[in-house]
C-alpha positions in Angstrom: 45.0 28.2 -4.0 47.9 30.6 -3.0 49.0 33.6 -5.1 51.6 36.3 -4.9 51.6 39.8 -6.3 54.8 41.8 -7.0 54.1 45.5 -7.6 57.6 46.3 -8.9 58.9 49.8 -8.6 62.0 50.2 -10.8 65.3 49.4 -9.0 63.4 49.1 -5.7 62.1 45.9 -7.3 65.3 44.3 -6.0 63.4 43.9 -2.7 60.9 41.6 -4.5 63.8 39.7 -6.1 65.0 38.9 -2.6 61.6 37.7 -1.6 61.3 35.4 -4.5 64.8 34.0 -4.0 63.9 33.2 -0.4 60.7 31.4 -1.7 62.8 29.3 -4.0 65.2 28.5 -1.2 62.3 27.5 1.0 60.7 25.4 -1.7 57.6 27.5 -1.9 55.7 27.1 -5.1 52.7 29.4 -5.6 49.7 28.5 -7.7 49.4 31.9 -9.2 51.9 34.7 -9.7 51.3 38.2 -11.1 53.9 40.9 -11.7 53.7 44.6 -12.4 56.5 46.4 -14.2 59.8 45.3 -12.7 57.8 42.8 -10.7 57.0 41.0 -13.9 60.7 40.2 -14.4 61.1 39.1 -10.8 58.0 36.8 -11.2 59.4 35.4 -14.5 62.7 34.4 -13.0 60.9 32.8 -10.0 58.5 30.9 -12.3 61.5 29.6 -14.3 63.4 28.7 -11.1 66.3 31.0 -11.9 67.4 31.9 -8.4 69.6 35.0 -8.3 69.0 36.1 -11.9 67.3 39.4 -11.1 69.9 40.3 -8.4 72.5 40.5 -11.3 70.1 42.7 -13.4 69.6 45.2 -10.5 73.2 45.3 -9.2 75.2 44.9 -12.4 73.4 45.3 -15.7 71.3 48.3 -14.6 74.6 50.3 -14.3 75.3 49.8 -18.0 74.6 52.8 -20.1 72.9 50.5 -22.6 70.3 49.7 -19.9 69.4 53.2 -18.7 71.0 56.5 -19.5 70.6 60.0 -20.8 72.3 58.7 -24.0 69.4 56.4 -24.6 66.9 59.2 -24.0 68.7 61.4 -26.6 69.0 58.6 -29.2 65.6 56.9 -28.8 63.4 59.1 -26.7 63.4 56.4 -23.9 65.7 56.6 -20.8 65.3 52.8 -20.4 66.3 50.5 -23.3 63.6 47.9 -22.9 64.9 46.0 -25.9 68.3 45.8 -24.3 66.9 44.5 -21.0 64.4 42.0 -22.3 66.1 41.3 -25.6 69.9 41.6 -25.8 70.4 40.4 -22.2 67.4 38.0 -21.9 67.3 36.2 -25.3 68.9 32.8 -25.8 72.2 34.3 -27.0 72.1 37.1 -24.3 74.3 37.6 -21.2 71.8 36.0 -18.9 69.0 34.3 -20.9 65.5 33.8 -19.4 65.0 30.0 -19.2 61.9 30.1 -21.4 61.5 26.3 -21.4 61.5 26.1 -17.6 59.0 29.0 -17.4 56.7 27.4 -19.9 56.8 24.0 -18.2 56.3 25.4 -14.7 53.0 24.5 -13.0 52.8 28.2 -11.8 50.1 30.2 -13.6 51.9 33.5 -14.3 50.4 36.8 -15.4 51.8 40.2 -16.2 50.0 43.6 -16.0 50.4 46.3 -18.6 48.3 49.3 -19.7 46.7 50.1 -23.0 48.0 53.6 -23.6 45.0 54.5 -25.7 42.4 53.5 -23.1 44.3 53.7 -19.9 42.9 50.3 -18.9 44.8 47.3 -17.6 45.7 44.4 -19.9 46.5 41.1 -18.3 48.8 38.8 -20.2 49.5 35.2 -19.4 52.7 33.2 -19.9 50.8 31.3 -22.6 51.1 34.5 -24.6 54.8 34.5 -24.4 57.2 33.2 -27.1 60.8 32.3 -26.8 63.0 35.3 -27.4 60.0 37.5 -27.9 59.5 39.0 -24.5 57.4 42.0 -25.5 55.0 41.8 -22.6 57.8 42.5 -20.1 58.7 45.5 -22.2 55.1 46.7 -22.2 54.7 46.2 -18.5 57.9 48.1 -17.6 57.3 51.1 -20.0 57.3 54.0 -17.6 55.3 57.0 -19.0 57.4 60.0 -20.0 60.6 58.2 -19.1 59.9 55.9 -22.1 57.9 56.1 -25.2 55.0 53.7 -25.2 56.0 50.2 -26.3 53.9 49.4 -29.4 52.9 45.9 -30.4 50.6 45.2 -33.4 49.6 48.8 -33.5 48.7 49.1 -29.8 50.8 51.3 -27.6 51.4 50.1 -24.0 52.6 51.7 -20.8 53.6 50.4 -17.4 51.0 48.3 -15.7 51.4 50.3 -12.5 49.4 53.2 -13.8 46.2 51.1 -14.3 46.5 48.3 -11.7 49.4 49.0 -9.4 48.5 46.3 -6.9 46.5 43.6 -8.8 45.1 42.0 -5.8 41.5 41.8 -7.2 42.9 40.0 -10.2 44.6 37.4 -8.0 41.4 36.6 -6.2 39.4 36.6 -9.5 41.8 33.9 -10.7 40.8 31.7 -7.9 43.3 32.5 -5.1 42.1 32.0 -1.5 45.2 33.6 0.1 47.6 36.1 -1.5 51.1 37.4 -0.6 51.6 41.1 -1.7 55.1 42.4 -2.2 55.4 46.1 -1.8 58.6 48.0 -2.5 57.8 51.0 -0.2 56.9 50.9 3.5 53.3 49.7 3.9 52.3 53.1 5.5 54.3 55.3 3.1 52.7 58.7 2.3 52.9 59.3 -1.5 52.1 62.5 -3.3 50.7 62.9 -6.8 52.6 66.1 -7.5 55.2 64.7 -9.8 52.6 62.4 -11.5 50.4 65.4 -12.2 53.2 66.9 -14.3 53.7 63.6 -16.2 49.9 63.6 -16.8 50.1 67.0 -18.4 52.9 65.9 -20.7 50.8 62.9 -21.9 47.5 64.8 -22.1 47.5 65.6 -25.8 48.4 62.2 -27.2 47.1 59.8 -24.6 44.4 61.6 -22.6 43.0 58.4 -21.0 46.5 57.3 -19.8 47.2 60.9 -18.7 44.3 60.8 -16.2 45.5 57.4 -14.9 49.1 58.6 -14.5 48.0 61.8 -12.7 46.0 59.8 -10.1 47.9 56.5 -10.0 49.4 57.1 -6.5 45.8 57.5 -5.2 44.9 54.2 -6.8 48.0 52.6 -5.3 47.2 53.8 -1.8 43.5 52.6 -2.1 44.8 49.2 -3.2 47.2 49.0 -0.3 44.4 49.9 2.1 42.3 47.1 0.6 45.2 44.7 1.1 45.5 45.8 4.8 41.8 45.1 5.4 42.1 41.6 3.9 45.3 41.0 5.9 43.2 41.4 9.1 40.9 38.7 7.7 43.9 36.4 7.2 43.5 36.4 3.4 46.5 38.5 2.6 50.1 38.8 3.8 51.9 42.1 3.0 55.7 41.9 2.7 57.1 45.4 2.6 60.4 47.1 3.6 60.3 49.1 6.8 62.6 51.7 5.3 64.1 52.4 1.8 66.0 55.5 2.7 66.4 57.8 -0.3 66.1 55.1 -2.9 63.9 56.3 -5.8 62.4 54.3 -8.7 65.5 54.5 -10.9 68.2 55.0 -8.3 71.6 53.5 -8.8 73.4 52.8 -5.5 74.9 49.3 -5.3 75.3 49.2 -1.5 71.6 50.3 -0.9 70.3 47.9 -3.6 72.3 45.0 -1.9 70.8 45.8 1.5 67.3 46.0 0.1 67.7 42.6 -1.6 68.7 41.0 1.7 65.9 42.9 3.5 63.4 41.3 1.1 65.1 37.9 1.6 64.8 38.2 5.4 61.2 39.5 5.4 60.1 36.6 3.2 60.6 34.3 6.2 56.9 35.1 7.1 55.5 33.6 4.0 55.9 29.9 4.9 53.9 30.3 8.1 51.2 32.3 6.2 50.6 29.6 3.5 50.7 26.7 6.0 48.0 28.1 8.4 
C-alpha cells in the first residue's frame, strides 16, 4: 500500500500542486493520501482527478482581495476568507467547483488533518465525512492561528492541522501504508526558528492555552517529523520530495513569477516518485 503526505504551507503549497499534477500525468494512483492545511486542497484536487485546479487557486484567485487581504482582517477578524476559498469558489456554482462526485467515487482513501483548538490535539477527517458544497474540513485544516479566527463547527473550534501534526507520516503508516511519499514545501534541511511562533502562542494563551503551547513549539515538531522521515528514507520506506530552494517565499507570499517557478519545480521533482513506488 502506497501513501502520500502533503504538508501544505500556504502559497508555498503550489509546489505540492505541481507534484500531484505530475502524478496525474504519470498515471500514479496512491492508495492513501493525507493533506495538511493547503495540502488538503492539493490532495482533494488530485483525488478528484482535477489536474491544474490548484495552480489557478495559487496564481489567480489568491491575488483577489476576497481571498486574502487586510480588508478581510478588518471586517471579519481573519486575513484569509476560508468561506470564499472553500465555498464561493469551490461550491457547485463557484468559479472552479471541486468535483465532489469524482472525489467521492475515487478509490483513493483521502484524509485531512486539522487541530481541535480547545485540546491542541490533531483530528483526522476522512472524505466520507465530506458533503457536497459543505467543505468545512478544508476550512478547519487551513485555519492559521492568529491570521484567522478558529473555524467553528458544531461548537468545536478548529485550527490549522500543521500545529498538531505537521508531517502526518505516522498516521499514513498506521493506515496501512508500506511506503510513503512526503511532500515538503521547504528545503529538506531548512533551519526553522520558533521565534515568531512564540509570539503567536502568547496571543492565543488566554483563550486556547493548549493550542498556544502547540503553536509555540510547532516548528520543533515539524523538524522532528522531518528527521523521522529522513531515517525512514534510508530504509527505503519513505521518499521525500522537497524544493532545493524557495528564495524569499513566505507562507502567504504573493509573487506570480516565483509561484509559477515553484509549481514547475514540484512538477519536475515528482519524476522520482514513479521509480520509488515501482521498486
